[in-house]
N, CA, C and O atoms as a Tinker XYZ file with bonds, in Angstrom:
   504  protein
     1  N     74.132000  138.801000  -30.886000    73     2
     2  CA    73.698000  137.754000  -31.805000    64     1     3
     3  C     72.819000  136.817000  -30.904000    63     2     4     5
     4  O     72.842000  136.618000  -29.690000    81     3
     5  N     72.073000  136.332000  -31.863000    73     3     6
     6  CA    70.891000  135.558000  -31.385000    64     5     7
     7  C     71.588000  133.808000  -31.551000    63     6     8     9
     8  O     72.229000  133.429000  -32.531000    81     7
     9  N     71.255000  132.954000  -30.335000    73     7    10
    10  CA    71.603000  131.933000  -30.516000    64     9    11
    11  C     70.937000  130.816000  -31.071000    63    10    12    13
    12  O     70.020000  130.193000  -30.534000    81    11
    13  N     71.583000  130.537000  -32.469000    73    11    14
    14  CA    71.189000  129.890000  -33.542000    64    13    15
    15  C     71.452000  128.434000  -33.436000    63    14    16    17
    16  O     72.613000  128.026000  -33.476000    81    15
    17  N     70.311000  127.513000  -33.285000    73    15    18
    18  CA    70.876000  126.229000  -33.504000    64    17    19
    19  C     71.270000  125.713000  -35.003000    63    18    20    21
    20  O     70.570000  125.967000  -35.983000    81    19
    21  N     72.172000  125.149000  -35.043000    73    19    22
    22  CA    72.593000  124.989000  -36.246000    64    21    23
    23  C     72.375000  123.252000  -36.619000    63    22    24    25
    24  O     72.786000  122.290000  -35.970000    81    23
    25  N     71.664000  123.267000  -37.764000    73    23    26
    26  CA    71.522000  121.815000  -38.375000    64    25    27
    27  C     72.431000  121.348000  -39.305000    63    26    28    29
    28  O     73.320000  122.116000  -39.672000    81    27
    29  N     72.370000  120.214000  -39.756000    73    27    30
    30  CA    72.898000  119.430000  -40.752000    64    29    31
    31  C     72.260000  120.413000  -42.377000    63    30    32    33
    32  O     72.981000  120.988000  -43.192000    81    31
    33  N     70.794000  120.311000  -42.401000    73    31    34
    34  CA    70.548000  121.036000  -43.345000    64    33    35
    35  C     71.090000  122.544000  -43.587000    63    34    36    37
    36  O     71.437000  122.943000  -44.699000    81    35
    37  N     71.120000  123.326000  -42.420000    73    35    38
    38  CA    71.873000  124.333000  -42.792000    64    37    39
    39  C     73.268000  124.587000  -43.379000    63    38    40    41
    40  O     73.574000  125.469000  -44.180000    81    39
    41  N     74.002000  123.715000  -42.870000    73    39    42
    42  CA    75.239000  123.631000  -43.181000    64    41    43
    43  C     75.504000  123.217000  -44.610000    63    42    44    45
    44  O     76.399000  123.724000  -45.286000    81    43
    45  N     74.590000  122.164000  -45.090000    73    43    46
    46  CA    74.397000  121.670000  -46.548000    64    45    47
    47  C     74.343000  123.182000  -47.256000    63    46    48    49
    48  O     75.203000  123.711000  -47.961000    81    47
    49  N     73.126000  123.667000  -46.861000    73    47    50
    50  CA    72.826000  125.057000  -47.938000    64    49    51
    51  C     73.766000  125.970000  -47.886000    63    50    52    53
    52  O     74.162000  126.421000  -48.960000    81    51
    53  N     74.345000  126.459000  -46.647000    73    51    54
    54  CA    75.421000  127.188000  -46.430000    64    53    55
    55  C     76.834000  127.134000  -47.392000    63    54    56    57
    56  O     77.449000  128.043000  -47.951000    81    55
    57  N     77.067000  125.687000  -47.333000    73    55    58
    58  CA    78.344000  125.172000  -47.882000    64    57    59
    59  C     78.221000  125.068000  -49.331000    63    58    60    61
    60  O     79.038000  125.367000  -50.202000    81    59
    61  N     76.852000  124.510000  -49.438000    73    59    62
    62  CA    76.327000  124.132000  -50.854000    64    61    63
    63  C     76.792000  122.736000  -51.450000    63    62    64    65
    64  O     76.761000  122.502000  -52.658000    81    63
    65  N     77.205000  121.877000  -50.541000    73    63    66
    66  CA    77.641000  120.615000  -50.804000    64    65    67
    67  C     76.837000  119.602000  -50.557000    63    66    68    69
    68  O     75.813000  120.027000  -50.022000    81    67
    69  N     76.823000  118.369000  -50.710000    73    67    70
    70  CA    75.961000  117.241000  -50.258000    64    69    71
    71  C     76.868000  116.370000  -49.072000    63    70    72    73
    72  O     76.816000  115.144000  -48.980000    81    71
    73  N     77.591000  117.131000  -48.310000    73    71    74
    74  CA    78.554000  116.477000  -47.125000    64    73    75
    75  C     77.830000  115.417000  -46.280000    63    74    76    77
    76  O     78.455000  114.427000  -45.898000    81    75
    77  N     76.287000  115.623000  -45.918000    73    75    78
    78  CA    75.661000  114.991000  -45.138000    64    77    79
    79  C     74.714000  114.023000  -45.616000    63    78    80    81
    80  O     73.765000  113.525000  -45.010000    81    79
    81  N     75.233000  113.768000  -47.162000    73    79    82
    82  CA    74.033000  112.868000  -47.722000    64    81    83
    83  C     74.863000  111.371000  -47.493000    63    82    84    85
    84  O     76.074000  111.162000  -47.553000    81    83
    85  N     73.762000  110.435000  -47.214000    73    83    86
    86  CA    74.156000  109.341000  -47.044000    64    85    87
    87  C     75.068000  108.537000  -48.046000    63    86    88    89
    88  O     75.753000  107.581000  -47.682000    81    87
    89  N     75.017000  108.999000  -49.322000    73    87    90
    90  CA    75.319000  108.604000  -50.481000    64    89    91
    91  C     77.190000  108.833000  -50.507000    63    90    92    93
    92  O     77.981000  107.965000  -50.878000    81    91
    93  N     77.485000  109.938000  -50.111000    73    91    94
    94  CA    78.875000  109.850000  -49.904000    64    93    95
    95  C     79.742000  109.077000  -48.956000    63    94    96    97
    96  O     79.387000  109.012000  -47.780000    81    95
    97  N     80.640000  108.594000  -49.274000    73    95    98
    98  CA    81.177000  107.483000  -48.770000    64    97    99
    99  C     82.999000  107.719000  -49.409000    63    98   100   101
   100  O     83.234000  108.038000  -50.574000    81    99
   101  N     83.790000  107.542000  -48.645000    73    99   102
   102  CA    85.288000  108.104000  -48.534000    64   101   103
   103  C     85.803000  106.485000  -48.510000    63   102   104   105
   104  O     85.698000  105.814000  -47.484000    81   103
   105  N     86.209000  106.096000  -49.408000    73   103   106
   106  CA    86.645000  104.603000  -49.569000    64   105   107
   107  C     87.976000  104.417000  -48.984000    63   106   108   109
   108  O     88.292000  103.467000  -48.268000    81   107
   109  N     88.846000  105.528000  -49.386000    73   107   110
   110  CA    90.455000  105.134000  -49.248000    64   109   111
   111  C     90.797000  105.598000  -47.874000    63   110   112   113
   112  O     91.530000  106.587000  -47.855000    81   111
   113  N     90.434000  105.113000  -46.716000    73   111   114
   114  CA    90.845000  105.414000  -45.484000    64   113   115
   115  C     91.916000  104.500000  -44.667000    63   114   116   117
   116  O     91.945000  104.283000  -43.455000    81   115
   117  N     92.940000  103.945000  -45.866000    73   115   118
   118  CA    93.543000  103.377000  -45.062000    64   117   119
   119  C     94.639000  104.061000  -44.457000    63   118   120   121
   120  O     95.123000  105.146000  -44.781000    81   119
   121  N     94.993000  103.229000  -43.469000    73   119   122
   122  CA    96.401000  104.154000  -42.724000    64   121   123
   123  C     97.478000  104.625000  -43.650000    63   122   124   125
   124  O     97.829000  103.976000  -44.635000    81   123
   125  N     98.061000  105.939000  -43.250000    73   123   126
   126  CA    99.168000  106.735000  -43.892000    64   125   127
   127  C    100.547000  106.294000  -43.674000    63   126   128   129
   128  O    101.516000  106.722000  -44.302000    81   127
   129  N    100.585000  105.239000  -42.565000    73   127   130
   130  CA   101.716000  104.648000  -41.955000    64   129   131
   131  C    101.891000  103.150000  -42.030000    63   130   132   133
   132  O    100.933000  102.488000  -42.429000    81   131
   133  N    103.004000  102.551000  -41.692000    73   131   134
   134  CA   102.844000  100.949000  -41.507000    64   133   135
   135  C    102.361000  101.012000  -40.541000    63   134   136   137
   136  O    102.667000  101.786000  -39.634000    81   135
   137  N    100.987000   99.721000  -40.538000    73   135   138
   138  CA   100.143000   99.811000  -38.994000    64   137   139
   139  C     99.931000   98.156000  -39.147000    63   138   140   141
   140  O     99.688000   97.585000  -40.210000    81   139
   141  N    100.069000   97.570000  -37.941000    73   139   142
   142  CA   100.020000   96.410000  -38.082000    64   141   143
   143  C     98.179000   96.153000  -37.809000    63   142   144   145
   144  O     97.527000   97.042000  -37.262000    81   143
   145  N     97.508000   94.817000  -38.280000    73   143   146
   146  CA    96.689000   94.667000  -38.606000    64   145   147
   147  C     96.116000   93.460000  -38.272000    63   146   148   149
   148  O     97.048000   92.755000  -37.885000    81   147
   149  N     94.911000   92.737000  -38.204000    73   147   150
   150  CA    94.322000   91.560000  -37.825000    64   149   151
   151  C     93.160000   91.613000  -39.215000    63   150   152   153
   152  O     92.349000   92.533000  -39.313000    81   151
   153  N     93.235000   90.628000  -40.096000    73   151   154
   154  CA    91.956000   90.492000  -40.843000    64   153   155
   155  C     91.697000   89.403000  -41.152000    63   154   156   157
   156  O     92.607000   88.574000  -41.124000    81   155
   157  N     90.570000   89.068000  -41.495000    73   155   158
   158  CA    89.603000   87.851000  -42.049000    64   157   159
   159  C     90.681000   87.504000  -43.055000    63   158   160   161
   160  O     91.267000   88.426000  -43.622000    81   159
   161  N     91.052000   85.967000  -43.374000    73   159   162
   162  CA    91.877000   85.762000  -44.631000    64   161   163
   163  C     91.171000   85.980000  -45.616000    63   162   164   165
   164  O     91.896000   86.007000  -46.611000    81   163
   165  N     89.924000   86.186000  -45.913000    73   163   166
   166  CA    88.919000   86.122000  -47.410000    64   165   167
   167  C     89.378000   87.535000  -47.535000    63   166   168   169
   168  O     89.461000   87.822000  -48.730000    81   167
   169  N     89.731000   88.597000  -46.702000    73   167   170
   170  CA    89.828000   90.144000  -47.257000    64   169   171
   171  C     91.442000   90.107000  -47.860000    63   170   172   173
   172  O     91.893000   91.150000  -48.334000    81   171
   173  N     92.184000   89.025000  -47.829000    73   171   174
   174  CA    93.567000   89.133000  -48.346000    64   173   175
   175  C     93.624000   88.329000  -49.659000    63   174   176   177
   176  O     93.234000   87.164000  -49.732000    81   175
   177  N     94.212000   89.134000  -50.849000    73   175   178
   178  CA    94.410000   88.102000  -52.047000    64   177   179
   179  C     95.798000   88.241000  -52.225000    63   178   180   181
   180  O     96.423000   89.179000  -51.729000    81   179
   181  N     96.386000   87.232000  -53.002000    73   179   182
   182  CA    97.825000   87.213000  -53.303000    64   181   183
   183  C     98.062000   88.303000  -54.082000    63   182   184   185
   184  O     97.117000   88.940000  -54.548000    81   183
   185  N     99.159000   88.596000  -54.282000    73   183   186
   186  CA   100.039000   89.473000  -55.172000    64   185   187
   187  C     99.615000   89.302000  -56.981000    63   186   188   189
   188  O    100.290000   88.479000  -57.599000    81   187
   189  N     98.903000   89.807000  -57.491000    73   187   190
   190  CA    98.526000   89.133000  -58.794000    64   189   191
   191  C     99.523000   89.305000  -60.054000    63   190   192   193
   192  O     99.465000   88.886000  -61.210000    81   191
   193  N    100.395000   90.037000  -59.404000    73   191   194
   194  CA   101.649000   90.045000  -60.311000    64   193   195
   195  C    102.704000   89.819000  -59.967000    63   194   196   197
   196  O    103.647000   90.603000  -60.069000    81   195
   197  N    102.759000   88.361000  -59.346000    73   195   198
   198  CA   103.652000   87.685000  -58.494000    64   197   199
   199  C    104.216000   87.160000  -59.726000    63   198   200   201
   200  O    103.517000   86.673000  -60.614000    81   199
   201  N    105.663000   87.273000  -59.787000    73   199   202
   202  CA   106.537000   86.800000  -61.109000    64   201   203
   203  C    106.499000   85.083000  -60.954000    63   202   204   205
   204  O    106.521000   84.340000  -61.935000    81   203
   205  N    106.445000   84.663000  -59.708000    73   203   206
   206  CA   106.534000   83.140000  -59.350000    64   205   207
   207  C    105.593000   82.341000  -60.220000    63   206   208   209
   208  O    104.394000   82.617000  -60.162000    81   207
   209  N    106.015000   81.371000  -61.028000    73   207   210
   210  CA   105.078000   80.503000  -61.826000    64   209   211
   211  C    104.762000   79.231000  -61.495000    63   210   212   213
   212  O    103.786000   78.621000  -61.930000    81   211
   213  N    105.561000   78.820000  -60.741000    73   211   214
   214  CA   105.720000   77.418000  -60.232000    64   213   215
   215  C    105.708000   77.602000  -58.834000    63   214   216   217
   216  O    105.909000   78.669000  -58.255000    81   215
   217  N    105.346000   75.986000  -58.074000    73   215   218
   218  CA   105.076000   76.176000  -56.930000    64   217   219
   219  C    106.562000   76.490000  -55.914000    63   218   220   221
   220  O    107.679000   76.122000  -56.277000    81   219
   221  N    106.385000   76.980000  -55.050000    73   219   222
   222  CA   107.374000   77.519000  -54.228000    64   221   223
   223  C    108.108000   76.102000  -53.681000    63   222   224   225
   224  O    107.377000   75.377000  -53.006000    81   223
   225  N    109.587000   75.614000  -53.928000    73   223   226
   226  CA   110.169000   74.618000  -53.614000    64   225   227
   227  C    110.043000   74.618000  -52.435000    63   226   228   229
   228  O    109.752000   73.464000  -52.120000    81   227
   229  N    110.095000   75.300000  -51.489000    73   227   230
   230  CA   110.034000   75.292000  -49.969000    64   229   231
   231  C    108.275000   75.333000  -49.520000    63   230   232   233
   232  O    107.905000   75.680000  -48.399000    81   231
   233  N    107.459000   74.969000  -50.473000    73   231   234
   234  CA   105.893000   74.917000  -50.001000    64   233   235
   235  C    105.734000   73.962000  -48.828000    63   234   236   237
   236  O    105.128000   74.371000  -47.837000    81   235
   237  N    106.319000   72.486000  -48.855000    73   235   238
   238  CA   106.041000   71.466000  -47.954000    64   237   239
   239  C    106.284000   72.084000  -46.597000    63   238   240   241
   240  O    105.414000   72.208000  -45.735000    81   239
   241  N    107.791000   72.536000  -46.462000    73   239   242
   242  CA   108.371000   72.706000  -45.455000    64   241   243
   243  C    107.617000   74.118000  -44.701000    63   242   244   245
   244  O    107.752000   74.285000  -43.489000    81   243
   245  N    106.895000   75.004000  -45.468000    73   243   246
   246  CA   106.379000   76.122000  -44.897000    64   245   247
   247  C    105.113000   75.421000  -44.591000    63   246   248   249
   248  O    104.744000   75.813000  -43.484000    81   247
   249  N    104.287000   74.559000  -45.079000    73   247   250
   250  CA   103.213000   73.979000  -44.648000    64   249   251
   251  C    103.308000   73.068000  -43.533000    63   250   252   253
   252  O    102.358000   72.961000  -42.757000    81   251
   253  N    104.593000   72.263000  -43.351000    73   251   254
   254  CA   104.645000   71.995000  -42.096000    64   253   255
   255  C    104.819000   72.925000  -41.092000    63   254   256   257
   256  O    104.202000   72.735000  -40.044000    81   255
   257  N    105.331000   73.619000  -41.167000    73   255   258
   258  CA   105.522000   75.147000  -40.192000    64   257   259
   259  C    104.509000   75.427000  -39.708000    63   258   260   261
   260  O    104.185000   75.278000  -38.529000    81   259
   261  N    103.756000   75.969000  -40.772000    73   259   262
   262  CA   102.613000   76.789000  -40.248000    64   261   263
   263  C    101.688000   75.536000  -39.753000    63   262   264   265
   264  O    101.159000   76.036000  -38.760000    81   263
   265  N    101.232000   74.348000  -39.841000    73   263   266
   266  CA   100.602000   73.177000  -39.169000    64   265   267
   267  C    101.058000   73.247000  -37.692000    63   266   268   269
   268  O    100.283000   73.426000  -36.753000    81   267
   269  N    102.360000   73.093000  -37.587000    73   267   270
   270  CA   103.086000   72.944000  -36.248000    64   269   271
   271  C    102.651000   74.257000  -35.184000    63   270   272   273
   272  O    102.090000   74.302000  -34.090000    81   271
   273  N    103.258000   75.345000  -36.176000    73   271   274
   274  CA   103.388000   76.807000  -34.990000    64   273   275
   275  C    102.383000   77.464000  -35.508000    63   274   276   277
   276  O    102.189000   78.454000  -34.803000    81   275
   277  N    101.470000   77.408000  -36.586000    73   275   278
   278  CA   100.492000   78.392000  -36.332000    64   277   279
   279  C    101.259000   79.687000  -37.401000    63   278   280   281
   280  O    102.125000   79.403000  -38.228000    81   279
   281  N    100.743000   81.096000  -37.177000    73   279   282
   282  CA   101.333000   81.899000  -37.923000    64   281   283
   283  C    102.328000   82.452000  -37.328000    63   282   284   285
   284  O    101.957000   83.039000  -36.312000    81   283
   285  N    103.798000   82.540000  -37.585000    73   283   286
   286  CA   104.816000   83.268000  -36.731000    64   285   287
   287  C    105.242000   84.405000  -37.056000    63   286   288   289
   288  O    106.002000   85.037000  -36.322000    81   287
   289  N    104.723000   84.949000  -38.476000    73   287   290
   290  CA   105.352000   86.024000  -39.068000    64   289   291
   291  C    103.871000   86.992000  -39.760000    63   290   292   293
   292  O    102.964000   86.528000  -40.451000    81   291
   293  N    104.008000   88.128000  -39.386000    73   291   294
   294  CA   103.041000   88.692000  -40.204000    64   293   295
   295  C    103.021000   88.596000  -41.488000    63   294   296   297
   296  O    104.100000   88.374000  -42.039000    81   295
   297  N    101.803000   88.735000  -42.316000    73   295   298
   298  CA   102.122000   88.926000  -43.831000    64   297   299
   299  C    102.022000   90.508000  -44.046000    63   298   300   301
   300  O    101.188000   91.295000  -43.598000    81   299
   301  N    103.150000   90.737000  -44.888000    73   299   302
   302  CA   102.998000   92.302000  -45.418000    64   301   303
   303  C    102.125000   92.429000  -46.281000    63   302   304   305
   304  O    102.078000   91.571000  -47.163000    81   303
   305  N    101.096000   93.620000  -46.291000    73   303   306
   306  CA    99.928000   93.503000  -47.118000    64   305   307
   307  C     99.966000   95.195000  -47.687000    63   306   308   309
   308  O    100.705000   96.043000  -47.188000    81   307
   309  N     99.294000   95.376000  -48.483000    73   307   310
   310  CA    98.985000   96.808000  -48.956000    64   309   311
   311  C     97.337000   96.610000  -49.497000    63   310   312   313
   312  O     96.551000   95.669000  -49.385000    81   311
   313  N     97.230000   97.922000  -50.111000    73   311   314
   314  CA    95.753000   97.672000  -50.827000    64   313   315
   315  C     95.664000   99.035000  -52.092000    63   314   316   317
   316  O     95.505000  100.204000  -51.742000    81   315
   317  N     95.763000   98.725000  -53.174000    73   315   318
   318  CA    95.759000   99.507000  -54.241000    64   317   319
   319  C     94.529000  100.506000  -54.256000    63   318   320   321
   320  O     93.431000  100.081000  -53.896000    81   319
   321  N     94.699000  101.984000  -54.713000    73   319   322
   322  CA    93.555000  102.700000  -54.338000    64   321   323
   323  C     92.247000  102.219000  -55.025000    63   322   324   325
   324  O     92.159000  101.831000  -56.190000    81   323
   325  N     91.298000  102.303000  -54.162000    73   323   326
   326  CA    89.876000  102.092000  -55.116000    64   325   327
   327  C     89.764000  100.539000  -54.716000    63   326   328   329
   328  O     88.695000   99.946000  -54.864000    81   327
   329  N     90.695000  100.021000  -54.299000    73   327   330
   330  CA    90.237000   98.189000  -53.959000    64   329   331
   331  C     89.735000   97.983000  -53.000000    63   330   332   333
   332  O     89.853000   98.707000  -52.012000    81   331
   333  N     88.827000   96.604000  -53.068000    73   331   334
   334  CA    88.181000   96.425000  -52.041000    64   333   335
   335  C     89.016000   95.612000  -50.720000    63   334   336   337
   336  O     89.031000   95.802000  -49.503000    81   335
   337  N     89.640000   94.690000  -51.567000    73   335   338
   338  CA    90.479000   93.956000  -50.672000    64   337   339
   339  C     91.968000   94.019000  -50.535000    63   338   340   341
   340  O     92.570000   94.235000  -51.587000    81   339
   341  N     92.632000   93.885000  -49.526000    73   339   342
   342  CA    94.073000   93.683000  -49.322000    64   341   343
   343  C     94.731000   92.756000  -50.231000    63   342   344   345
   344  O     94.068000   91.937000  -50.867000    81   343
   345  N     96.009000   92.837000  -50.329000    73   343   346
   346  CA    96.838000   92.096000  -51.121000    64   345   347
   347  C     98.409000   91.748000  -50.706000    63   346   348   349
   348  O     99.144000   92.646000  -50.296000    81   347
   349  N     98.781000   90.639000  -50.816000    73   347   350
   350  CA   100.217000   90.330000  -50.272000    64   349   351
   351  C    101.305000   91.737000  -51.054000    63   350   352   353
   352  O    101.305000   91.908000  -52.273000    81   351
   353  N    102.069000   92.528000  -50.187000    73   351   354
   354  CA   102.759000   93.522000  -50.817000    64   353   355
   355  C    104.013000   93.041000  -51.313000    63   354   356   357
   356  O    104.268000   93.105000  -52.515000    81   355
   357  N    105.076000   92.407000  -50.207000    73   355   358
   358  CA   106.204000   91.719000  -50.483000    64   357   359
   359  C    106.389000   90.031000  -49.990000    63   358   360   361
   360  O    106.247000   89.727000  -48.805000    81   359
   361  N    106.676000   89.134000  -50.907000    73   359   362
   362  CA   106.547000   88.126000  -50.203000    64   361   363
   363  C    105.390000   87.234000  -49.160000    63   362   364   365
   364  O    104.743000   87.931000  -48.379000    81   363
   365  N    105.216000   86.175000  -49.156000    73   363   366
   366  CA   104.006000   85.912000  -48.448000    64   365   367
   367  C    102.847000   85.230000  -49.507000    63   366   368   369
   368  O    101.883000   84.701000  -48.954000    81   367
   369  N    102.887000   85.216000  -50.781000    73   367   370
   370  CA   101.953000   84.472000  -51.504000    64   369   371
   371  C    101.912000   83.151000  -50.812000    63   370   372   373
   372  O    100.905000   82.816000  -50.188000    81   371
   373  N    103.035000   82.336000  -50.904000    73   371   374
   374  CA   102.874000   80.860000  -50.642000    64   373   375
   375  C    102.424000   80.637000  -49.062000    63   374   376   377
   376  O    101.824000   79.596000  -48.796000    81   375
   377  N    102.687000   81.542000  -48.061000    73   375   378
   378  CA   102.126000   81.392000  -46.831000    64   377   379
   379  C    100.894000   81.496000  -47.098000    63   378   380   381
   380  O    100.207000   80.535000  -46.751000    81   379
   381  N    100.303000   82.470000  -47.675000    73   379   382
   382  CA    99.038000   83.016000  -47.602000    64   381   383
   383  C     97.754000   81.600000  -48.418000    63   382   384   385
   384  O     96.653000   81.160000  -48.085000    81   383
   385  N     98.561000   81.383000  -49.383000    73   383   386
   386  CA    97.951000   80.015000  -49.974000    64   385   387
   387  C     97.997000   78.689000  -49.003000    63   386   388   389
   388  O     97.132000   77.813000  -49.023000    81   387
   389  N     98.917000   78.690000  -48.326000    73   387   390
   390  CA    98.471000   77.372000  -47.723000    64   389   391
   391  C     97.723000   77.887000  -46.151000    63   390   392   393
   392  O     97.057000   77.096000  -45.483000    81   391
   393  N     97.964000   79.287000  -45.741000    73   391   394
   394  CA    97.108000   79.378000  -44.645000    64   393   395
   395  C     95.177000   79.116000  -45.097000    63   394   396   397
   396  O     94.216000   78.650000  -44.486000    81   395
   397  N     95.418000   79.810000  -46.686000    73   395   398
   398  CA    93.847000   79.695000  -47.251000    64   397   399
   399  C     93.506000   78.016000  -47.370000    63   398   400   401
   400  O     92.313000   77.747000  -47.233000    81   399
   401  N     94.403000   76.892000  -47.605000    73   399   402
   402  CA    94.165000   75.609000  -47.678000    64   401   403
   403  C     93.968000   75.224000  -46.444000    63   402   404   405
   404  O     92.930000   74.590000  -46.251000    81   403
   405  N     94.703000   75.433000  -45.489000    73   403   406
   406  CA    94.526000   75.078000  -43.687000    64   405   407
   407  C     93.261000   75.464000  -43.318000    63   406   408   409
   408  O     92.555000   74.666000  -42.702000    81   407
   409  N     92.786000   76.779000  -43.651000    73   407   410
   410  CA    91.589000   77.294000  -43.034000    64   409   411
   411  C     90.265000   76.989000  -43.708000    63   410   412   413
   412  O     89.206000   76.786000  -43.113000    81   411
   413  N     90.473000   76.982000  -45.176000    73   411   414
   414  CA    89.280000   76.364000  -45.904000    64   413   415
   415  C     88.943000   74.919000  -46.071000    63   414   416   417
   416  O     87.876000   74.384000  -45.770000    81   415
   417  N     89.900000   74.416000  -46.541000    73   415   418
   418  CA    90.060000   72.751000  -46.539000    64   417   419
   419  C     90.135000   71.838000  -45.176000    63   418   420   421
   420  O     89.442000   70.843000  -44.963000    81   419
   421  N     91.148000   72.405000  -44.280000    73   419   422
   422  CA    91.276000   71.696000  -43.193000    64   421   423
   423  C     90.479000   72.005000  -41.845000    63   422   424   425
   424  O     90.458000   71.298000  -40.838000    81   423
   425  N     89.941000   73.013000  -42.018000    73   423   426
   426  CA    89.185000   73.844000  -41.297000    64   425   427
   427  C     89.939000   74.346000  -40.034000    63   426   428   429
   428  O     89.314000   74.453000  -38.979000    81   427
   429  N     91.161000   74.634000  -40.096000    73   427   430
   430  CA    92.233000   74.914000  -39.093000    64   429   431
   431  C     91.813000   76.264000  -38.985000    63   430   432   433
   432  O     92.047000   77.029000  -39.921000    81   431
   433  N     90.978000   76.825000  -37.546000    73   431   434
   434  CA    90.337000   78.163000  -37.374000    64   433   435
   435  C     91.712000   79.228000  -36.891000    63   434   436   437
   436  O     91.563000   80.450000  -36.904000    81   435
   437  N     92.721000   78.735000  -36.574000    73   435   438
   438  CA    93.710000   79.618000  -36.190000    64   437   439
   439  C     94.071000   80.280000  -37.693000    63   438   440   441
   440  O     94.908000   81.180000  -37.626000    81   439
   441  N     93.687000   80.045000  -38.723000    73   439   442
   442  CA    94.046000   80.903000  -39.595000    64   441   443
   443  C     92.632000   81.610000  -40.630000    63   442   444   445
   444  O     92.549000   81.926000  -41.817000    81   443
   445  N     91.754000   81.636000  -39.572000    73   443   446
   446  CA    90.391000   82.830000  -40.055000    64   445   447
   447  C     90.753000   84.067000  -39.915000    63   446   448   449
   448  O     90.117000   84.822000  -40.651000    81   447
   449  N     91.679000   84.668000  -39.128000    73   447   450
   450  CA    92.205000   86.029000  -39.119000    64   449   451
   451  C     93.874000   85.827000  -39.182000    63   450   452   453
   452  O     94.595000   85.032000  -38.578000    81   451
   453  N     94.121000   86.645000  -39.945000    73   451   454
   454  CA    95.809000   86.616000  -40.281000    64   453   455
   455  C     96.263000   87.694000  -39.519000    63   454   456   457
   456  O     95.608000   88.731000  -39.625000    81   455
   457  N     97.328000   87.693000  -38.700000    73   455   458
   458  CA    98.247000   88.819000  -38.426000    64   457   459
   459  C     98.823000   89.668000  -39.561000    63   458   460   461
   460  O     99.617000   89.017000  -40.240000    81   459
   461  N     98.678000   90.753000  -39.908000    73   459   462
   462  CA    99.455000   91.682000  -40.987000    64   461   463
   463  C    100.100000   92.905000  -40.637000    63   462   464   465
   464  O     99.701000   93.590000  -39.695000    81   463
   465  N    101.191000   93.249000  -41.431000    73   463   466
   466  CA   101.544000   94.644000  -41.437000    64   465   467
   467  C    101.149000   95.251000  -42.791000    63   466   468   469
   468  O    101.533000   94.918000  -43.912000    81   467
   469  N    100.244000   96.274000  -42.407000    73   467   470
   470  CA    99.664000   97.171000  -43.680000    64   469   471
   471  C    100.914000   97.970000  -44.047000    63   470   472   473
   472  O    101.691000   98.197000  -43.120000    81   471
   473  N    101.158000   98.333000  -45.003000    73   471   474
   474  CA   102.241000   99.225000  -45.952000    64   473   475
   475  C    101.032000  100.195000  -46.570000    63   474   476   477
   476  O    100.009000   99.609000  -46.924000    81   475
   477  N    101.085000  101.510000  -46.707000    73   475   478
   478  CA   100.391000  102.202000  -47.476000    64   477   479
   479  C    100.834000  101.785000  -49.241000    63   478   480   481
   480  O    101.776000  101.157000  -49.723000    81   479
   481  N     99.898000  102.334000  -49.712000    73   479   482
   482  CA   100.167000  101.895000  -51.341000    64   481   483
   483  C    100.768000  103.133000  -51.593000    63   482   484   485
   484  O    100.511000  104.220000  -51.075000    81   483
   485  N    101.924000  102.735000  -52.783000    73   483   486
   486  CA   102.617000  103.750000  -53.103000    64   485   487
   487  C    102.842000  103.382000  -54.597000    63   486   488   489
   488  O    102.993000  104.424000  -55.236000    81   487
   489  N    102.915000  102.350000  -55.333000    73   487   490
   490  CA   103.249000  101.847000  -56.817000    64   489   491
   491  C    103.291000  100.453000  -56.900000    63   490   492   493
   492  O    103.373000   99.904000  -55.802000    81   491
   493  N    103.258000   99.711000  -57.882000    73   491   494
   494  CA   103.648000   98.454000  -58.297000    64   493   495
   495  C    104.902000   97.631000  -57.905000    63   494   496   497
   496  O    105.150000   96.429000  -57.808000    81   495
   497  N    105.671000   98.924000  -57.696000    73   495   498
   498  CA   107.204000   98.436000  -57.703000    64   497   499
   499  C    107.935000   98.753000  -56.272000    63   498   500   501
   500  O    109.088000   98.377000  -56.063000    81   499
   501  N    107.224000   99.423000  -55.376000    73   499   502
   502  CA   107.532000   99.736000  -54.241000    64   501   503
   503  C    107.365000   98.722000  -53.303000    63   502   504
   504  O    107.643000   98.922000  -52.121000    81   503
């Protein structure tokens, strides 16, 4: 058998798919198990269905702790299928709000990149 060099065009023609086209993008490549991550704060949104409608009564204490100690606990995040940005999965909306204010308004660079624990998306209630 002759030694043929196989190129992308040959594979594309044999398989009859556009696998090697630049337009093929797979967006949902998030980890499939809990994974520690460091993300720019601008890539994390609060949970948009948070039942809390008033300011957390512990807001000032949390803000004081974050100012004094920085981030001591990772935010638990997830990402809905097809979404570009991550979001809070359980708890942490107040901490995210405060860290955003400390970074964007006060210029505290400690909050430019946030430590997170990514949890794979399952559903709205898990």
